[in-house]
N, C-alpha and C positions, 0 to 999 in steps of 0.2 A: 448612374454614378452612385457609389457608396462612399459617403462623406462621413468621416469620424473625427472631424474637427482638426486634429493634428496630422492626419494622413487620410488619403482617399485612394480608391481604385475604381476604374471604369467598369470592371466586371469581375466575376469570379475567375473567369479564364485568364484575365490579366494577372490577377493575384497569384494563381497557381503557377503561371509561367515565371513570375518573379520569385516565388518561393523556391522553385527548382534552381533558378539562377543564383540567388543570393543567400538562401538559407541552407537547405538540406536536400540535395538532389535525389539521393537514394530514398529517403523516407517519403518525400513528396510523390515520387513515381510509384513507390510501393502501394500507397493508399489508392492512388488513381487506378493502378493496375488491378487492385483488389475489388474494384467496384464501389469504393467508398470515397466519394469526392467531397467529403465533408470539410467545410471551412466554417468554423463556429462564429456566428455573429451575435445576436442577442441571446442572453441566457438569464433564466429566472427560476428559482426553486429547483426542481428536478427536470426542467425542460431546457432544451437547446433549440435554436433556430439557425439553420444554415444561411449563408449569404443569399441563396435563392428563395429563402422563406420557408423551407421545409422544417416542420416541427418534429422534434425527437424527444422521447423519454430517455433520460440519461441513467443507465445502470452500469456504466463504466466508472463514472465519478472520478476519473483521473487517478485511479488506484485508491480511492477513498478520500481524496482531497476534499470532495464536496459532500461529505457525510451529512452536513446540515443544509445541503442544497446550494445552488449557485447564488452568490450575492445575498446570503442570508441577511435579512433586514436588521437583526439585532447586532450581528458582527459588523456589518457596514456602518451602522449608526455609532457603535463604540469607536471604530477607527476614525470616522469623520470627526467625532467630538474630540478625540485625542490629538488630531492634527492641529487643533488650536493651540496646543502646548508642546507636543512631542514631535521628534523626527526619528531617525534611526538611533540617535544617541552616540556615545563615544565608548568603544569597546574596552578602553583601558581603565575606566573608572567605575566605582560602585554605581549601580543604576537603579532608579525607582522601579521601572518596568520589569527588569530582569529579576530583581529581588522579590517583587510581588508574585511573579509567575513561578519562580523557583519554590517559594513557600507553598503555593497552591498545588503544584505538581507533587511535591513530597507528601503533602497531606493526603493525596489520593493514591500514593504509590504502595506497592507491596512492601512488607516489612523489611527493614534493613537498608533501604535506599535513603540517603541523607543529603546528597549534594546534586546540583544540576550544572551541566555545561551546555552551552548553546552552539547551534550551527544554523546555517541558512537553508539547509535541505537535508534529506535523509541520508544521502551518500556521505556527506561530510560528517554527519552525526555518527555513522558507522565507523568512519575513520577514527573519530575521537574515542569510541568504545574500544576499538582494537588497540589503539595506543595506550589507553588507560589500563587494559588488561595486561599488556606487555610490561608496562612499568610496574604494576602491582606484583606480578609474579616473576619478573626478570626472565621470562621465557618468550620465545618468538612464535611458536606454532599456533595457528588458529584453525580449528577444525570446523568445517561447514558441511552442508548436505549436498550430495550430487543433485544438480539442477537447481541449486540455490540461486537466489538473487537478493543482493543487499545494496545495490547501487553501482554507480560507474566511476566513482572517484578512486584515488590512487590505491588505497588499501582495500576498500570495499569491493572493487572490481575483481580482486584476486580471490575473493571468497566465493564468487559466483561461477556460472557456467563458462566453460572455456571458449564458447563462441565470442564472448566479449573480452575475456582476459587475454587471449592470444592475439586479438586484434591490436592491442597496445603493448604487447610484450610484457604483460603483467602476470603470466601464468607461472607460478612458482610453487610447484607441488610439494617441495620439501618443506616450505614454510606454511603452506595452505592446503593440507591434505583434506580430502572429501570422503564421506562415507554415505551409503544409501540411506534414505529416509526410512524410518521404522525398523532399522536393523540394529538392535541393541548390541549384538555380539561384535559387529564391525565397529561400533562406537567405542566399546570397551577396549578393543584391540588398539584403536587409534590413540587412546589415552594411556594405555598401560605403561608406556615408557616414561611417564611422569615429566615429559618435556613439552606439554601443551599449555599455553597460556590461557586459552579459553575455547569453549564451544559456542558458536553463534548460530542461532536458529530463529527463523520466523515461526511463531507459534502454529500457524498454518501457512505453508509455503505458497505464496500468491502466484508468482510468475510460472510456477510448476503446475498450476491448475487447482490449487487448494486441496491437495490430498490431506486427509484428516489423520492426525496422529492416532495410532492404535492405543486402546486403553492402557494406561500405565507407562507408555513409552517415554513421554517427556519427564515424568517423575523419575524414571530409572536413569535417564540421562543426567539429571541433576545429582542423583546419588553417586553416579560414576564420576562426575566432575569433582565432587567433594572427596571421593576416595583417592583420586590421583592428583589433587591439588590444582585443578583447572577451574577457571571462573565460567559462569553461565551467563551468556549475553542473550537476552530476549529481544528480538527485533519485532517491535509492535507498530512499525510504521504503517502497515496496512490493516492489522487486525485489532489495533487499539481504539480507544475512544468510543466504546459502547457498541461496536459492530457485532460483537458476539453476545450482547446482552449483559456483559460486564465491562466496566471501563477499560480494563486490560484483560485480554484473552488468557494470559498466563495465570490469572487469578482463579480461573476455572479448574486449574490443575493443582492449586494450593502450593505453587512454587514461588519461592522468594528468590528472584534472580539477583546476581551480583551487579548486573548492569541492565538497564531497560532503555531502549531507543524508541522515541516517538517522533513523528513528523507528519507529512501530508495533511491529514484532517485537522491537525493541531492549529493550522493557520486559518481554518475556516474558509480556505480558498481565496483569502483576501490579501494576505501579506506573508511572504515566505518566513517560516521559522521551523526549527526542529530542535529537539532537546535530548540530552543523554542524562539519565538518572543513575547515580553512582552510589555504591556503598562506601563506607569509610575506607575499606581496603582498596577498592578500585579507584576511588577518588583521591588517593594519597597525594598525587602530584599537585592537586589544587592547594595543598598546604605547603608543599615543598618548593614549587615554582609555578605560581599562578600564570606566568607568561608562557607556559609549556604549549598551550594551543591558543592561537590568536585568530579571530574571525571578525573582520570589519562589520559584516552584516549579520553575524550570528547573534541572536538575541536582540535584534533591532527593537527599539522600544515600541514602535507602532505594531510590530509583530507580536510583542508580548501582550499588548492590549487585545489584539485579535484572539490570541490564544487563551487569555483569561476568560473572555466572554464565551469562546467555544467550549472550554472546559466546564464552565458553569452551566451552560445549556445541556451539555452531554450528561452531566451528573444529576439532572433533575429527575425525581422519581417518575414523573409522568413520561419522560423520554425513555427510561428503562422499560416501562410497561409497554410503550409504543413499539419498541424494538421487538419484544416478544410477540406482540400481536402481529406485526408485519411478517416476522419470520414464520409464524404459524400459517398465516394467510398465503404467503408465497409458497411455502413448502407443500401445503396440501394441494394448492393449485397445480404446481409442477408435477406432483405425483399423479394427478389425473391425466396430465398431458403424457407423462411417461407410460402410463398404462395403455394409452392408445398406440404407442409406437415402441414397444418394449425391446425390439431387436435393433432399433436405431438409436433411441434415447436410452442409454444403458445404465446411467447412474446419476444420482443427485448427491453431491458432496455439500453438506450444509452444517454450519455452526452459526446460529443467529441469522444475520443478513449477509454473511459471507457464504457465497454459493459458487460451486463449480459444476457445470452441466456437462456430462461426458457422453460422447457420441461414438458410434461404431464405424469410424473412418479415421485414418491417420490425420486428416485435416478437417474432421467433421465440424469443428467449431467455426471454421471459416465459412462453410456453407450456411450455417445458421446465422452467423454474423451478417452476411450479405442480405439474407432474407429479412432479418430484423431491421436492417437499415432501410430497406425498401418499404417496410411497414411502419417506420417511424419510431424505432427503438435503437439506441446506441449501446451496444455491449461489445466486448473485445475478446478475441481468442487468447488463450494462454501461450505466450511466446515460446516457452520451453516444453509445451505439450499441446499442440494444436487440436487434439481431440477434444479438449476441454474449453468451454466458454466460461469466462469470468462474468458473473451475473451478480451485481451488487446493488440492490435497492438501498436508497438512503434511509437514515434512521428516523426521519420525520415525514416520510412519504405518506400522503393521505390515502385512505382506503379506496376512494374512487379511482385514483391514479394507479394503485396496485391492481385493481380489477382490469383496467384498460391495458396495463402492461401484460397481465396474464393472457388476456384475449389475443393480443398481438403476438405474444410468444408462442401460443398454441398454434396459430396459423403459420408462423415462420418455421417452426419445427416440422410441421406437416409438409410444407413446401420444400424444405431442405432435405427431408427424407426422400421425396420424389426425385429431386435433383441428384442426390447421391446415388439412388438406384439407377438412374439414367447414365451415371458415369461408370457403372459396372461394379460399384462397391456395395457392401452389405447395407441394406436398409429394409424397412418394412412399411 
């Protein structure tokens, strides 16, 4: 019996059966069929325990939600203390928590961002960003990258891969054209008609497997946006909050975006919250009609407390130094692994602790993911490029855990190379 006080299950098998029946049949079956029968039970720091007691090092982090680890004691403590006074608050009125967090976010933001609007999650925040850009420019088109991912809500899903937009009849290429990543000529052509409200880009496209922008690419996109009167939306939902060694990855490119979106890690993994940072131009609707976007749970005051503590921890000088140390340790360790399997483990895409590991098989990351799971590591393949494994150590990961992670990763990659070779695909 697995008793969680308010609910209980006799076994993992029973739980999975009910998950398929009542929650999400396809996703439940997908993971079981993939050899990943994970049902997360206890979690602490960068470790997970399955219902069966299996211990796993988490380098998926739910897309970076757990940058500071699961149930970070400082964030948990802040929220527990806040519950003696706060709840979600009332979205209609000036708010203690929302105002304090907005001030803190703007104080850390790239130059020119002056206002904050709140959402309960990243997809909703992207919707706010798109609506803000359309209002500011009085244009409809939003340009994104082929194989982009910005969430699954109404407008956000239209900016992403057509696998998801077509499912819900949200594929509108006339309003949401896409161009290849790192193709500056295609970007300029898309904006040359002066009918584009904004370009939206993840600073490093996550679900596409973290391909890195070519030197100067993002900077040129910003120049083109200014040339043709389009706004630049920086989606920092997965790349922000010190994951690249800077609080916002876009800062490494000396770009001041017109809109910046943050989520996932902003919550500390404790209470849902996301935010949209707006310039005076893109945030004009907040002065004209502050009821233009309403979100009952957006900017919930308990979420603001979690975010304030998360932001403070992430900004500590010792944390910045730790990120650079972890990045160097992981990067050098993976280079040694790659040197042992150069024809199989073909590339390391890295910016700080944002890593994509590329393999010489159309679904190579799935082979590695399964081996890692068996060896006690949880990492996930890139949905829109399954050659690439998303590999995301936490920004507070202790050196001994990093060493254990690298040892297990080395063995998993060797095993996956052998499995892939046995399947008739290229490996060494």
